[in-house]
N, C-alpha and C positions, 0 to 999 in steps of 0.2 A: 516549420511545423507553426501552425498559429493557433489550433485546437487543441483542447486538453485532452488528455486521454480518458478514456470510461473503461473501468471494471467490467468483465463479461460476465461474471456472476459473483454473488455474495459469499464474502471469505466466512461464513459462518452455517448457512444453510445449502448453498449450492444453487439455490434459484435465480433466474436471471431477470427478475422483476424489479429492477433498479431505478431510482430516481435521484438526480442531484439533490442535495439536502438546501435548507435556507443557511444551514450555518457558516457557510463562506466555500473558500476554493478547497477542493479535494473531498471534500463531504458529501455521502451517499447516504440513500435509506432504501432498506430493503421491505419492500410492500409485504414480502411472502411471510418474514419471521421477524417483522418490526424491531428490526437491529438498523441501528445507525454506525457508520464507519466512517474514517478519514483516510484517504491515501496520500503517501509522502514519498516524492522522489528524494532519494537519498545521494545520486551521484553515480557516477560511471567507475566501473571495477578497473584495475589495472590489470593487464594483460598478463597470464600466467598465474593472477591472483585466485587466491582460494576461495574467495567469494563472502569472508568474513572478516571485520576487523578482529585485533587482538583488545582484549579485555583485562584489567586488574586481577579480574578473577583468574584467568586461565594463565597469569605470568607473562603478559604480552609486554613486550618493552619497547616497542616501535611505535 
């Protein structure tokens, strides 16, 4: 897959009027609510995982 994935809607207002931002890779602008945001791929989840990684605040040790 060589093309970048595009968001379908704004995470703030839900509108679909999005344009790539000049700020760089993963940055998008919503024309409806005038907000800018960035998407970042974090990685793949392990099979059978909970979908979250433990943090120091919840006592995770792994």
